[in-house]
N, C-alpha and C positions, 0 to 999 in steps of 0.2 A: 539350433543354438543350444538346446537343452542337453545334447549329447557331448558337448565340448567339455573336456575335463582339464585341459591345460592350454595356455596360450603363451607364445614367446615372440619377442621382436628380435629379429636377426638381420643385420645389414639393411635395415629399413623395411624389411618385409615382416608380415605377420604370419606366424605359423600356428595353426589351430589343430589341436589333437583330440581325437576321441579314442575309445578303446580299440577301434579297428582301423581307423584311417587318420591320415595327416593331410592337411590342406595348407599350401603356401600361397599367400596373397601378396602380389607385387604391388607395393604402395606407390611406386613411381608412375604407374599408368592409370591410377584411379583419379577421378575428378576430385579436387580438393574438398568440396562440400560433402561428397559421398564418403571420403576418407574420414572427415570429422565425425560424420554420423556413425560410421563403422567403429571408430575408436571409442566413441561414447557408449555404444552398445556393448562392446567388448569389456569396457571397464565396469559395466554394471553386472557382468557375470561374476558369480562367486566361485572362481577357479584360480588355480595356481598360475602366477606369472613368472616367467624366467627371463 
């Protein structure tokens, strides 16, 4: 999580970017409780949201 420097929400998915990689998380297949926890943790990061 410390390597993430940008996050973006696109078509309901989360896109997490580091300097070298990009990870897309399909939020449609995540358990709602886990999605809420993920959203909470991502919002705590001090990174750019697009």
